[in-house]
C-alpha positions as CSV (number, residue, x, y, z in Angstrom):
1,M,148.2,236.3,70.3
2,R,145.1,234.3,70.6
3,K,145.8,231.9,67.7
4,F,148.0,229.2,66.6
5,L,151.6,228.5,68.0
6,S,152.5,224.8,68.2
7,F,150.7,223.7,65.1
8,A,152.6,225.7,62.6
9,L,156.1,224.2,63.2
10,C,155.0,220.6,62.5
11,A,152.8,221.5,59.5
12,L,155.7,223.5,58.1
13,L,157.3,220.5,56.7
14,C,154.3,220.4,54.3
15,C,155.0,223.7,53.0
16,C,156.7,224.8,49.6
17,W,156.9,228.5,50.1
18,T,160.1,230.4,50.2
19,T,160.9,233.9,51.1
20,Q,163.9,236.2,52.0
21,A,165.0,235.1,55.6
22,E,164.9,238.0,58.0
23,I,167.7,238.7,60.6
24,F,166.7,239.0,64.1
25,T,168.5,240.8,66.7
26,S,168.5,240.4,70.6
27,I,167.8,243.1,73.1
28,S,171.0,244.6,74.6
29,Q,172.1,243.3,77.9
30,M,171.5,245.6,80.8
31,T,174.6,247.3,82.1
32,D,175.9,249.4,85.0
33,L,174.2,246.9,87.4
34,I,176.4,248.0,90.3
35,Y,175.3,251.7,90.0
36,T,171.7,250.9,89.3
37,E,171.1,248.2,92.1
38,K,168.2,249.8,93.5
39,E,166.6,250.5,90.1
40,L,167.3,247.1,89.1
41,V,165.5,245.5,91.8
42,Q,162.4,247.5,90.9
43,S,163.1,246.7,87.2
44,L,163.4,243.1,88.0
45,G,160.0,243.1,89.7
46,E,158.5,244.6,86.6
47,Y,160.3,242.2,84.4
48,I,158.9,239.3,86.3
49,K,155.3,240.5,86.0
50,A,155.8,241.3,82.2
51,E,157.2,237.7,81.7
52,E,154.7,236.1,83.6
53,S,152.0,237.9,81.7
54,K,153.6,236.9,78.5
55,L,154.1,233.3,79.3
56,S,150.4,233.1,80.4
57,A,149.4,234.6,77.2
58,I,151.3,231.9,75.3
59,K,150.4,229.1,77.6
60,S,146.6,230.0,77.2
61,W,147.2,230.1,73.4
62,A,149.0,226.7,73.5
63,N,146.4,225.1,75.5
64,K,143.6,226.2,73.2
65,L,145.4,224.8,70.2
66,D,146.6,221.5,72.0
67,A,143.9,219.4,70.7
68,L,144.2,220.8,67.2
69,T,148.1,220.2,67.2
70,R,147.5,216.5,68.1
71,L,145.1,216.3,65.3
72,S,147.0,218.1,62.6
73,T,150.3,216.3,63.3
74,S,148.8,212.9,63.1
75,D,148.0,213.5,59.5
76,P,149.6,216.8,58.2
77,E,148.8,216.3,54.6
78,G,145.2,215.1,55.3
79,Y,144.8,218.2,57.6
80,L,146.0,220.6,54.8
81,A,143.9,218.9,52.2
82,H,140.8,221.0,53.5
83,P,141.2,224.4,51.8
84,V,140.0,226.4,54.8
85,N,142.8,224.7,56.9
86,A,145.2,225.7,54.1
87,Y,144.3,229.2,54.1
88,K,144.2,229.8,57.8
89,L,147.6,228.2,58.1
90,M,149.0,230.9,55.6
91,K,147.0,233.7,57.4
92,R,148.5,232.6,60.8
93,L,151.9,232.2,59.7
94,N,152.1,235.4,57.8
95,T,150.2,237.6,60.2
96,E,150.0,236.3,63.6
97,W,153.2,234.8,64.1
98,S,154.6,238.3,63.6
99,E,152.6,239.5,66.6
100,L,154.1,236.5,68.6
101,E,157.6,237.5,67.4
102,T,157.0,241.0,68.7
103,L,155.8,239.7,72.1
104,V,158.8,237.4,72.6
105,L,161.3,240.2,71.4
106,Q,160.2,242.4,74.3
107,N,162.7,240.3,76.4
108,P,165.5,238.0,75.7
109,S,164.5,234.6,74.5
110,E,167.3,233.4,72.4
111,G,166.2,229.9,71.7
112,F,162.9,230.9,70.3
113,I,164.3,233.7,68.3
114,S,166.9,231.4,66.8
115,N,164.3,229.0,65.9
116,M,162.2,231.7,64.2
117,S,165.4,232.8,62.2
118,I,165.9,229.2,61.0
119,H,162.2,228.6,60.0
120,R,161.2,232.1,58.8
121,Q,162.5,231.7,55.4
122,F,160.1,229.1,54.8
123,F,157.1,230.8,56.0
124,P,154.6,232.1,53.5
125,D,154.6,235.8,52.8
126,E,151.8,238.4,52.0
127,E,151.4,237.3,48.7
128,D,150.9,233.5,49.6
129,E,148.3,234.5,52.0
130,K,146.5,236.5,49.3
131,G,146.8,233.7,47.0
132,A,145.2,231.4,49.3
133,A,142.4,233.9,49.8
134,K,141.7,234.0,46.3
135,A,141.8,230.2,45.9
136,L,138.9,230.0,48.4
137,M,137.0,232.7,46.4
138,R,137.6,230.5,43.2
139,L,136.2,227.6,45.0
140,Q,133.3,229.6,46.1
141,D,132.6,230.5,42.3
142,T,133.2,227.2,40.7
143,Y,131.2,225.1,43.2
144,Q,128.6,227.7,44.2
145,L,129.4,227.8,47.8
146,D,128.1,230.7,49.9
147,S,130.6,232.4,52.3
148,E,128.6,231.0,55.5
149,A,129.1,227.4,54.2
150,F,132.8,228.0,53.9
151,S,132.8,229.8,57.4
152,K,131.2,226.7,59.0
153,G,133.3,224.2,57.0
154,K,130.4,222.9,55.2
155,L,131.7,221.7,51.8
156,P,129.9,219.1,49.5
157,G,130.2,215.8,51.2
158,I,132.5,217.1,53.9
159,H,131.5,218.4,57.4
160,S,134.2,219.5,59.8
161,N,134.6,221.7,62.8
162,V,136.9,224.0,60.8
163,M,135.6,227.5,61.1
164,L,136.4,230.9,59.7
165,T,136.4,233.7,62.5
166,V,135.0,237.2,62.1
167,E,138.7,238.2,61.4
168,D,139.0,235.5,59.0
169,C,136.0,236.6,57.0
170,F,137.0,240.3,57.2
171,D,140.6,239.6,55.9
172,M,139.1,237.6,52.9
173,G,137.0,240.6,52.3
174,K,140.0,242.9,52.4
175,T,142.1,240.7,50.2
176,A,139.1,241.1,47.4
177,Y,138.7,244.8,48.2
178,N,142.2,245.6,47.6
179,D,142.2,243.9,44.3
180,A,138.9,245.9,43.3
181,D,137.0,242.7,43.4
182,Y,134.1,244.1,45.0
183,Y,131.9,241.3,44.2
184,H,133.7,239.0,46.7
185,S,134.4,241.7,49.1
186,V,130.6,242.2,49.6
187,L,130.2,238.5,50.2
188,W,132.9,238.2,52.7
189,M,132.3,241.5,54.6
190,Q,128.8,240.5,54.7
191,Q,129.4,237.1,56.4
192,S,132.0,239.0,58.8
193,L,129.2,241.3,59.8
194,K,126.8,238.5,60.1
195,Q,129.1,236.6,62.5
196,L,129.7,239.7,64.6
197,D,126.0,240.5,64.8
198,A,125.4,236.9,66.0
199,G,127.7,237.6,69.2
200,E,131.0,236.2,68.1
201,E,133.9,237.9,70.1
202,T,136.1,239.8,67.9
203,E,138.6,242.7,67.7
204,V,137.3,243.8,64.5
205,A,135.3,247.1,64.8
206,K,131.8,246.9,63.4
207,G,132.4,250.4,61.8
208,D,135.3,248.9,59.7
209,I,133.3,246.2,58.3
210,L,130.4,248.6,57.5
211,D,133.0,251.0,55.9
212,Y,134.2,248.4,53.5
213,L,130.9,246.7,53.0
214,S,128.9,250.0,52.1
215,Y,131.4,251.0,49.6
216,S,131.7,247.6,47.9
217,V,127.8,247.4,47.7
218,Y,128.0,250.8,46.0
219,Q,130.5,249.5,43.5
220,M,128.1,246.7,42.7
221,G,125.5,249.4,41.8
222,D,123.1,248.9,44.7
223,L,122.7,252.5,45.9
224,P,119.7,251.9,48.3
225,R,121.6,249.3,50.2
226,A,124.9,251.2,50.2
227,I,122.9,254.3,51.8
228,E,121.4,252.0,54.5
229,L,124.7,250.5,55.4
230,T,126.4,254.0,55.5
231,R,123.7,255.5,57.7
232,R,124.3,252.5,60.0
233,L,128.0,253.4,60.2
234,V,127.1,256.9,60.9
235,A,124.8,256.0,63.7
236,I,127.6,254.0,65.5
237,D,130.4,256.3,64.7
238,P,129.2,260.0,63.8
239,S,132.9,261.3,63.5
240,H,134.0,258.5,61.0
241,Q,136.3,260.0,58.5
242,R,134.7,259.0,55.3
243,A,131.1,258.1,56.3
244,G,129.5,261.4,56.2
245,G,131.1,262.4,52.8
246,N,130.0,258.9,51.3
247,L,126.5,259.1,52.6
248,R,126.1,262.7,51.1
249,Y,127.6,261.5,47.8
250,F,125.6,258.3,47.7
251,E,122.3,260.3,48.3
252,G,123.1,262.8,45.6
253,L,123.8,259.9,43.1
254,L,120.5,258.4,44.1
255,T,118.6,261.7,43.7
256,K,120.0,262.3,40.2
257,Q,119.1,258.8,39.3
258,L,115.4,259.5,40.5
259,S,115.3,262.8,38.6
260,E,116.3,261.2,35.3
261,L,113.8,258.5,35.8
262,N,111.1,261.0,36.7
263,Q,110.6,259.3,40.1
264,E,109.9,260.8,43.5
265,D,111.1,258.1,45.7
266,Y,113.1,254.9,45.5
267,P,112.1,251.6,46.9
268,P,113.5,250.7,50.3
269,P,116.7,248.6,50.3
270,S,116.1,244.8,50.4
271,E,116.0,243.2,53.8
272,E,117.2,239.9,52.2
273,P,120.8,239.1,53.3
274,I,123.5,239.4,50.6
275,Q,124.4,236.0,49.4
276,L,125.5,234.3,46.2
277,G,123.3,235.3,43.6
278,T,122.3,238.7,45.1
279,Y,124.6,240.4,42.7
280,T,125.8,239.5,39.3
281,R,129.4,238.2,39.1
282,P,131.4,240.3,36.8
283,K,132.3,238.7,33.4
284,D,136.1,237.7,32.9
285,H,138.5,236.6,30.2
286,L,137.0,233.1,29.8
287,P,134.0,233.0,27.4
288,E,133.0,229.5,28.6
289,R,133.3,230.1,32.3
290,D,129.7,229.2,33.1
291,I,129.8,225.8,31.2
292,Y,133.3,225.0,32.5
293,E,132.2,225.7,36.1
294,A,128.9,223.8,35.6
295,L,131.0,220.6,34.5
296,C,133.1,221.0,37.4
297,R,130.1,220.6,39.6
298,G,128.8,217.7,37.6
299,E,126.1,219.6,35.9
300,G,125.4,220.1,32.2
301,L,127.1,216.8,31.1
302,G,126.6,216.3,27.2
303,M,126.1,212.4,27.0
304,N,122.7,211.1,26.8
305,D,121.6,207.6,27.5
306,V,121.6,206.5,24.0
307,R,125.1,207.6,23.3
308,R,126.3,206.2,26.6
309,S,124.8,202.6,25.7
310,H,127.4,202.7,22.9
311,L,130.5,202.9,25.1
312,Y,132.1,199.8,26.0
313,C,134.8,198.3,28.1
314,R,137.4,195.7,26.9
315,Y,140.7,194.0,27.5
316,Q,143.3,195.6,25.4
317,D,146.6,193.8,24.1
318,R,147.4,196.6,21.3
319,N,147.7,194.1,18.3
320,R,149.1,191.2,20.5
321,N,151.8,193.3,22.1
322,P,154.1,190.9,23.9
323,R,154.1,192.9,27.1
324,L,150.4,192.9,27.2
325,L,149.5,189.3,26.1
326,L,149.7,187.8,29.4
327,K,148.1,190.8,31.1
328,P,146.1,192.8,29.0
329,I,145.2,196.4,30.1
330,K,141.6,197.2,31.1
331,E,140.3,199.8,28.7
332,E,137.0,201.8,29.1
333,D,135.4,204.4,26.8
334,E,134.9,207.6,28.5
335,W,133.6,209.4,25.4
336,D,132.8,208.7,21.8
337,S,133.7,211.7,19.6
338,P,136.2,212.8,20.2
339,R,137.2,209.5,21.5
340,I,138.6,209.5,25.1
341,V,139.6,206.3,26.7
342,R,140.4,205.4,30.3
343,Y,143.0,202.6,31.2
344,L,142.6,201.0,34.6
345,D,145.7,199.7,36.8
346,V,148.2,201.6,34.9
347,L,150.1,202.7,37.8
348,S,150.6,200.7,41.1
349,H,150.6,202.4,44.5
350,E,154.2,201.7,44.7
351,E,155.1,203.4,41.4
352,T,152.9,206.5,42.0
353,E,154.5,206.9,45.4
354,R,157.9,206.7,44.0
355,I,157.2,209.2,41.2
356,K,155.7,211.5,43.7
357,Q,159.0,211.1,45.8
358,L,161.0,211.9,42.9
359,A,158.9,215.0,41.9
360,K,158.6,216.7,45.4
361,P,162.2,218.0,45.6
362,R,161.8,219.6,41.9
363,L,158.1,220.9,42.1
364,A,157.9,224.6,41.0
365,R,155.2,226.8,40.0
366,A,153.8,225.5,36.6
367,T,154.0,227.8,33.6
368,V,152.3,228.5,30.4
369,R,153.3,230.0,27.0
370,D,152.4,233.6,26.6
371,P,150.3,233.7,23.4
372,K,151.8,237.0,22.4
373,T,155.4,236.5,23.0
374,G,155.7,232.6,23.2
375,I,157.6,233.0,26.5
376,L,156.9,230.6,29.3
377,T,155.4,232.4,32.3
378,T,153.2,231.8,35.4
379,A,149.5,232.7,35.2
380,N,146.6,232.9,37.5
381,Y,144.7,230.4,35.3
382,R,147.1,227.7,35.9
383,V,147.7,227.2,39.7
384,S,149.7,224.1,40.4
385,K,153.2,222.9,40.8
386,S,154.9,220.7,38.4
387,A,158.4,218.8,37.8
388,W,159.7,217.1,34.8
389,L,161.2,213.7,35.2
390,E,163.3,211.8,32.7
391,E,164.2,208.0,32.4
392,E,167.7,208.5,33.8
393,D,166.2,209.6,37.1
394,D,164.7,206.3,38.1
395,P,163.8,202.8,36.5
396,V,160.2,203.6,37.2
397,I,160.2,206.6,34.9
398,A,161.6,204.1,32.0
399,R,158.8,201.6,32.7
400,V,156.0,204.1,32.8
401,N,157.1,205.6,29.4
402,Q,157.4,202.2,27.9
403,R,153.8,201.3,29.3
404,I,152.5,204.4,27.6
405,E,154.0,203.4,24.4
406,D,152.6,200.0,24.6
407,L,149.2,201.2,25.6
408,T,148.9,203.8,22.8
409,G,150.8,202.2,20.2
410,L,152.7,205.5,19.6
411,E,156.3,206.3,19.5
412,V,157.3,208.1,22.8
413,D,161.2,208.9,22.1
414,T,160.0,212.2,20.6
415,A,157.4,212.8,23.3
416,E,158.1,215.4,26.0
417,L,159.5,214.3,29.6
418,L,156.9,213.1,32.1
419,Q,155.4,216.0,33.8
420,V,154.3,215.7,37.4
421,A,151.8,218.1,38.8
422,N,150.3,218.7,42.1
423,Y,147.2,220.8,42.7
424,G,146.6,221.8,46.1
425,V,144.1,224.4,47.5
426,G,142.1,225.8,44.7
427,G,144.5,224.3,42.2
428,Q,143.3,224.6,38.7
429,Y,144.2,224.9,35.0
430,E,141.3,226.9,33.2
431,P,140.3,225.8,29.6
432,H,143.2,225.5,27.1
433,Y,144.6,223.4,24.2
434,D,147.4,221.0,24.5
435,F,148.5,221.4,20.9
436,S,150.3,224.5,19.8
437,R,148.8,227.0,17.4
438,P,150.6,229.3,14.9
439,P,153.0,231.0,15.2
440,F,154.3,228.8,18.0
441,D,153.9,225.3,16.5
442,K,157.5,225.0,15.0
443,N,158.8,222.3,17.4
444,P,161.2,220.0,15.2
445,D,159.3,217.0,16.8
446,G,155.9,218.4,15.4
447,N,152.7,219.3,17.4
448,R,151.4,217.7,20.5
449,L,149.7,214.7,18.8
450,A,148.1,213.2,21.8
451,T,147.9,213.6,25.7
452,F,148.4,210.6,28.1
453,L,147.1,211.6,31.6
454,N,147.8,209.5,34.6
455,Y,145.7,210.1,37.9
456,M,148.0,209.4,40.9
457,S,145.7,210.3,43.7
458,D,141.9,210.2,44.4
459,V,140.4,213.6,45.1
460,E,137.7,213.8,47.8
461,A,135.9,216.7,46.0
462,G,136.4,218.6,42.8
463,G,139.6,218.3,40.6
464,A,137.8,216.8,37.4
465,T,139.2,217.0,34.0
466,V,136.5,218.7,31.9
467,F,135.9,219.4,28.2
468,P,133.5,222.4,27.8
469,D,133.1,222.0,24.1
470,F,131.2,218.9,24.3
471,G,130.3,218.5,27.9
472,A,132.5,215.8,29.3
473,A,133.7,215.5,32.9
474,I,136.4,212.9,33.7
475,W,137.0,212.3,37.4
476,P,140.4,211.3,38.9
477,R,140.7,207.7,40.0
478,K,144.1,206.8,41.3
479,G,146.1,204.3,39.3
480,T,144.1,205.0,36.0
481,A,145.0,207.1,33.1
482,V,143.0,208.8,30.2
483,F,144.1,209.2,26.7
484,W,142.9,211.5,23.6
485,Y,144.3,212.7,20.4
486,N,144.7,216.5,20.2
487,L,145.0,216.5,16.3
488,F,143.3,215.1,13.5
489,K,145.2,212.6,11.2
490,S,145.8,215.5,8.8
491,G,147.8,217.4,11.5
492,E,145.1,219.9,12.1
493,G,144.3,220.8,15.7
494,D,141.0,219.3,17.1
495,Y,139.5,222.3,18.7
496,R,137.0,220.2,20.5
497,T,139.8,219.1,22.8
498,R,139.9,222.2,24.7
499,H,139.9,221.0,28.3
500,A,140.5,222.3,31.9
501,A,141.4,220.8,35.3
502,C,138.8,221.9,37.7
503,P,139.8,223.5,41.0
504,V,140.5,221.0,43.8
505,L,137.9,221.5,46.5
506,V,139.1,219.1,49.1
507,G,142.1,216.9,48.7
508,S,145.2,216.9,47.0
509,K,145.5,216.1,43.4
510,W,148.5,214.4,41.8
511,V,148.8,213.7,38.1
512,S,151.6,213.0,35.6
513,N,151.2,213.5,31.9
514,K,153.0,212.6,28.7
515,W,152.6,214.8,25.6
516,I,153.3,212.6,22.6
517,H,154.4,214.5,19.5
518,E,154.1,213.9,15.7
519,R,157.5,212.9,14.7
520,G,157.9,209.0,14.6
521,Q,154.1,208.3,14.3
522,E,154.4,208.2,10.5
523,F,153.6,204.4,10.4
524,R,151.8,204.2,13.7
525,R,149.2,206.8,12.9
526,P,149.3,207.5,9.2
527,C,147.5,210.6,7.5
528,G,143.7,210.2,7.0
529,L,141.8,210.7,3.8
530,T,140.0,213.8,4.9
531,E,141.1,217.0,6.9
532,V,139.0,215.8,10.0
533,D,139.7,212.1,9.8
534,R,140.4,210.6,13.3
535,S,140.1,206.8,12.6
């Protein structure tokens, strides 16, 4: 009951989660008052005391958050742009509002319960809270942020008073633990323990933290430290259900290892605190993970000064296109081979806002095509919400489509609809190809020849478009667009164009893209003389 009451209702308007609505019932009215008048007087006194205690707890909670409420309601979207705020909002609404509901239901409070019933269908559920926790861990990995930096709100270029409590860190660790992600469980349980040892008040028992931490450390292969942590757990709770058995098991394993190595003793556990780099992060499905994340941090860029000196900017009228003669577009080279260009002042502020307005009611979890079945499905490596807009929806869509055709010189009648995507906390799209590969390249309009990507917002931190194969990183700039070809002139896929949308660290990333197909381009981009001809 110590946390957030008034903030969530105003911030709720920014949320997109939907869950099954719950049906709330009221406590039955008291009966037989005539026959129980004496008992009623006594009961009324107890009720008054309980009601006063309840209201005092709620008032204390509301007063503590009054300043935060004024801040969050002044700019809900900006407030939620910080990933820790977004995570804590989900955690509050999924976990702590249920505690408040239980308190209120102890006595009739029909107005509040009615409001809860109406709004509960929009609250995040347990899966949403877990997803937000995983998003923080994804940001932690990509941008190499230790748990303490997150806990204190210290993100690159961003300093705020947003804090993670012992309970927050503990719950983050449990989320990872329950997914058998012991690497992150260690990091967050360690941070929870560190804050508790520093004197932060909490209801989390130290023994619970040590229990999770010691077993997670064991899973990371660090037996000496696992034994030391388990001994600490036994010292504060000798009757702990698992600690004694775990300690004997860990010590037996270590004795066996020493015997196999012909050693009599093992080195003492490290006294250094566990942090990023203490343990090796497990490998996953993505072969270019390290390169991809380095590019997201602005590291490992593949363009030297000599090559960069051959990049130019120019005014482009696309062979004297009538719509570009009076106002040529500003074109900049972002990369030489494969060629990537950026167009400036492609979308006005009014146009981007209108497109976002059209897309918001239609946003749904973005899908990908399963490489085995060809069926569209959601995936953990693509975390965003998207919507598809067609020309009939609004004149601005027709203008944007025409503008794309003018700038690229390509036919857009056979292109896909304009896709609008929003990446929030930890939003990303891991390395992928835009073009289809066999056997799923049988679209009657041909393969995806080219990609035109509009940036419709600036991003405070993160959110770059990166190309791991050749080390390019394209940073979002509102109103600009980037363009590249996915196919060689022969129709073969250019595998160098494998790219990714880096996780958004701070901010809300809005983009729209047009995938231009092969059909209709026969005279606009004729076949080349070689298999890999791009000119």
